[in-house]
C-alpha positions in Angstrom: 140.1 48.3 -153.4 138.4 45.1 -152.6 140.0 42.9 -149.7 140.1 39.1 -150.0 138.9 37.2 -147.3 142.2 36.3 -145.8 143.2 40.2 -145.8 139.9 40.9 -144.0 140.8 38.3 -141.4 144.3 39.8 -140.8 142.7 43.4 -140.6 140.5 42.1 -137.8 143.0 40.4 -135.8 145.3 43.6 -136.0 142.3 45.6 -134.8 141.6 43.2 -132.0 145.1 43.0 -131.1 145.5 46.8 -130.9 142.3 47.0 -128.9 143.4 44.2 -126.4 146.7 46.3 -126.1 145.2 49.6 -125.7 142.7 48.4 -123.1 145.6 46.5 -120.9 147.6 49.7 -121.3 144.9 51.7 -119.8 144.0 49.3 -117.1 147.7 49.0 -116.1 147.9 53.0 -115.9 144.9 53.1 -114.0 146.2 50.4 -111.3 149.7 52.4 -111.1 148.0 55.6 -110.6 145.9 54.2 -107.7 148.9 52.7 -105.9 150.3 54.4 -102.7 153.9 54.3 -101.6 154.4 52.4 -98.3 155.1 55.3 -96.2 153.1 55.8 -93.1 151.9 59.1 -91.7 150.6 59.7 -88.3 147.5 62.0 -88.8 144.9 59.6 -87.6 146.9 58.4 -84.5 144.0 59.4 -82.1 141.3 57.6 -84.2 140.1 54.0 -83.8 138.0 52.3 -86.6 136.1 49.2 -86.9 135.4 48.2 -90.8 133.3 45.6 -91.8 133.7 43.7 -95.2 137.3 44.6 -95.2 139.1 41.7 -96.9 138.5 42.8 -100.4 137.2 45.8 -102.6 136.2 49.1 -101.1 136.5 47.7 -97.6 140.2 46.6 -98.2 141.0 49.8 -99.9 139.5 51.8 -96.8 141.6 49.7 -94.2 144.7 50.3 -96.2 144.4 53.9 -96.4 143.4 54.1 -92.6 146.6 52.1 -91.7 148.7 54.3 -94.1 147.6 57.4 -92.5 148.6 56.0 -89.0 145.3 55.1 -87.5 145.5 54.5 -83.6 143.9 51.1 -84.4 141.8 49.3 -87.1 139.7 46.4 -86.5 138.6 44.2 -89.5 135.1 42.8 -88.8 135.0 40.0 -91.3 133.4 36.7 -92.2 136.6 35.1 -93.5 139.0 35.5 -90.7 141.7 33.7 -92.7 141.7 36.2 -95.3 141.2 38.9 -92.8 144.6 37.6 -91.0 146.5 37.4 -94.3 145.7 41.2 -94.8 146.7 42.0 -91.3 149.9 40.4 -91.9 150.6 42.2 -95.4 149.9 45.4 -93.6 152.2 44.8 -90.7 154.9 43.8 -92.9 154.6 46.6 -95.3 154.6 49.3 -92.6 156.8 47.4 -90.0 154.1 47.4 -87.3 155.0 45.5 -84.3 152.1 46.1 -82.0 149.4 43.3 -82.3 146.9 46.1 -81.1 147.3 48.3 -84.2 145.5 46.1 -86.7 143.4 43.0 -85.5 140.7 40.9 -86.8 137.2 40.0 -85.3 134.7 37.6 -86.8 131.6 38.7 -88.0 129.1 36.9 -90.3 126.1 39.4 -91.0 124.0 36.5 -92.1 124.5 34.5 -88.8 122.6 35.9 -85.9 125.0 34.1 -83.5 127.9 35.6 -85.0 126.4 39.0 -84.5 125.5 38.4 -81.0 129.1 37.2 -80.5 130.3 40.5 -81.9 128.0 42.5 -79.6 129.3 40.5 -76.7 133.0 41.4 -77.8 132.0 45.0 -77.8 130.9 44.7 -74.1 134.0 42.9 -73.1 135.9 45.6 -74.6 139.3 44.5 -76.2 140.2 45.9 -79.6 136.7 47.1 -80.2 136.6 49.1 -76.9 138.7 51.8 -78.3 136.4 52.3 -81.3 135.7 55.9 -82.4 134.3 55.4 -85.9 132.2 52.2 -87.2 132.2 51.7 -91.0 129.4 49.6 -92.2 130.9 48.5 -95.6 130.0 44.9 -95.9 127.3 44.3 -98.4 125.8 41.5 -100.8 123.3 40.6 -103.4 121.7 37.3 -103.7 120.6 35.7 -106.9 117.7 33.9 -105.3 115.2 34.5 -102.5 115.8 33.0 -99.3 114.5 33.8 -95.9 116.4 32.6 -92.8 114.8 30.9 -89.7 114.2 34.4 -88.1 111.9 35.2 -91.1 114.4 37.7 -92.8 115.3 37.8 -96.4 119.1 37.4 -96.8 119.8 40.8 -98.6 117.8 42.8 -95.9 119.7 41.0 -93.1 123.2 41.6 -94.7 122.9 45.2 -95.9 120.4 46.6 -93.4 119.3 44.8 -90.1 122.4 43.2 -89.1 124.4 46.3 -89.7 121.9 48.2 -87.8 122.1 45.9 -84.9 126.0 46.1 -84.6 125.7 49.9 -84.8 123.3 50.1 -81.9 125.6 47.4 -80.0 128.6 49.9 -80.6 126.7 53.1 -79.7 127.7 53.1 -75.9 131.5 52.7 -76.9 131.3 55.2 -79.5 129.6 57.7 -77.1 132.2 57.0 -74.5 135.1 57.5 -76.7 133.8 60.6 -78.4 135.6 64.1 -77.5 134.2 67.7 -78.0 136.7 68.3 -80.8 136.6 64.9 -82.1 133.2 63.2 -82.5 132.6 59.5 -82.8 131.2 58.6 -86.4 129.1 55.9 -87.8 129.6 55.6 -91.6 127.6 53.4 -94.1 128.6 52.4 -97.5 125.6 53.4 -99.5 124.2 53.2 -103.1 122.6 55.5 -105.5 120.7 52.4 -106.6 118.6 53.0 -103.5 116.5 55.5 -105.7 114.6 52.3 -106.7 113.6 51.5 -103.2 110.0 51.0 -102.3 110.2 51.8 -98.8 107.9 54.7 -97.9 105.3 55.9 -95.4 103.4 52.9 -95.9 106.2 50.4 -95.3 105.4 47.5 -93.1 107.3 45.0 -90.8 107.2 42.3 -93.6 108.6 44.9 -96.2 111.5 45.5 -93.9 112.0 41.8 -93.4 112.0 41.4 -97.2 109.1 38.8 -96.9 107.0 40.2 -99.6 109.5 39.8 -102.3 109.0 36.0 -102.4 106.6 35.8 -105.5 108.5 38.7 -107.5 112.1 38.7 -106.2 114.7 40.9 -107.9 118.3 41.2 -106.6 118.5 44.9 -107.6 115.3 45.7 -106.0 116.2 43.9 -102.7 119.6 45.6 -102.6 118.0 49.0 -103.3 115.6 48.4 -100.3 118.2 47.2 -98.1 120.5 50.2 -98.9 117.7 52.8 -98.4 116.5 51.1 -95.2 120.0 51.5 -93.4 120.4 55.1 -94.7 116.9 56.0 -93.4 117.7 54.5 -90.0 121.1 56.1 -89.5 119.6 59.6 -90.5 116.8 58.8 -87.9 119.6 58.2 -85.3 121.5 61.3 -86.4 118.2 63.3 -85.5 118.4 62.0 -82.0 122.2 62.0 -81.3 124.3 65.1 -80.5 127.5 63.0 -79.5 128.1 60.7 -82.7 127.9 61.8 -86.5 126.3 59.7 -88.9 127.0 59.7 -92.8 126.4 57.6 -95.6 128.8 57.4 -98.7 128.4 56.5 -102.3 131.2 54.8 -104.0 129.7 54.9 -107.4 130.0 51.8 -109.8 133.1 49.9 -108.6 134.7 46.9 -110.1 134.7 44.9 -106.7 133.6 41.5 -105.5 130.1 42.6 -105.4 130.0 41.8 -109.2 130.3 38.1 -108.4 126.5 38.0 -108.0 126.1 38.8 -111.7 125.7 36.4 -114.5 129.2 34.6 -114.8 129.1 34.8 -118.7 128.4 38.5 -118.5 131.3 38.9 -116.3 133.7 36.9 -118.4 132.7 38.9 -121.7 132.7 42.3 -120.1 135.9 42.1 -117.9 138.3 44.5 -119.9 135.2 47.1 -119.9 134.6 46.7 -116.4 138.4 47.1 -115.7 138.6 50.1 -117.8 135.3 51.8 -117.1 134.2 50.9 -113.6 135.7 52.9 -110.7 138.7 51.3 -108.6 137.9 50.3 -105.1 140.4 53.1 -104.1 138.2 55.6 -106.0 135.2 54.2 -104.4 136.7 54.3 -100.9 137.5 57.9 -101.1 134.1 59.5 -100.0 133.9 56.8 -97.3 137.4 57.9 -95.9 136.2 61.5 -96.2 133.1 60.9 -94.2 135.3 58.9 -91.6 138.2 61.1 -91.2 137.6 64.6 -92.4 137.2 67.9 -90.3 134.1 68.9 -92.5 132.3 65.6 -91.9 133.1 65.9 -88.1 131.1 69.2 -88.1 128.1 67.8 -89.8 125.9 64.8 -90.0 123.3 63.0 -92.0 125.2 63.6 -95.3 125.3 61.5 -98.3 128.6 61.9 -99.9 129.6 60.8 -103.4 133.0 59.5 -104.7 132.0 60.8 -108.1 131.6 64.3 -107.0 135.0 65.3 -105.8 135.5 69.1 -104.6 138.3 71.0 -103.0 139.3 69.1 -99.8 136.5 66.7 -100.1 133.5 65.5 -101.8 130.0 66.7 -102.7 126.8 65.2 -101.7 124.3 63.2 -103.8 120.5 62.5 -103.8 119.4 59.1 -103.2 115.7 57.9 -102.3 113.5 60.0 -100.0 115.1 60.5 -96.3 112.2 62.4 -95.3 112.0 62.6 -91.5 108.6 61.0 -91.2 109.7 58.0 -93.3 113.1 57.5 -91.6 111.4 57.5 -88.0 108.9 55.2 -89.1 111.4 52.4 -90.6 113.8 53.1 -87.7 110.9 52.2 -85.4 109.8 49.3 -87.2 113.5 48.1 -87.8 113.9 48.2 -84.0 111.1 46.1 -83.4 112.5 43.5 -85.7 115.8 43.7 -84.2 114.3 42.7 -80.8 112.6 39.8 -82.3 115.5 38.5 -84.4 118.4 39.0 -82.0 116.7 38.4 -78.6 
């Protein structure tokens, strides 16, 4: 049977409507399945967390779950303190939390040297950060264009690598002080399997770690891969030297989060139904981060690279990123320490 042009148009409209309806239904189902009831437990009462980049995406999902599981305290270290305060109010209202100390906000802009210094000073002064037993380095960014700050560090390497390393070192005395024999303190980094594209190796220079060598051939994905590999190498090097604090990296997989805002806007507009359907939710991505930060298994080991896409009974399997060979890790960590002394002095 041959269809007329009008009949063909009607068929396409029906097919399009069905596709939209099915996609919307699957998205709604996925969202409903990921929601947690507002019932708070007490399993994490003795643990105290600081989470960077926690006003949206994976960081927000991590904070919500930590609060739901009764964390002794959670500090949101965020650039946008207004959004952070809104999330704190939302959680206090949801669980009827009266104490101001259980969920607090501290300003932290990883691109801003003075903000990082102020965070370090806040650690020294104690306050809500003085109880920290677990730092979760979650904040991350991609940048469409190449830009070097006045300390000669490219923005991606600053945000995802050097500034997180600086605040980790700032918190280490506190983490060590608060560690217990049966409950070690932890440093968790939200990683990425994209680090497999990293160019960092045994020949890496100071300028490589500053990101300055990307000026003529900048790629946001390459800069992101290098930055994620850099922090992974450094925490592994620190794990080799530290018997008190446990260090882990966790890959959330491909998540539909605000990190997508760095992609071409037209691509985002035309792919939003597929992204909602095919990409992991922030809650799914946060699962391996939470496992690394809270599980007994992770407390008994160090320098693991957990993967949210590899669930196992009682936890998550590990994945393989770029090389974390000890020789490379020690070299990168040593060079990064030199840069920190120059940037934050």
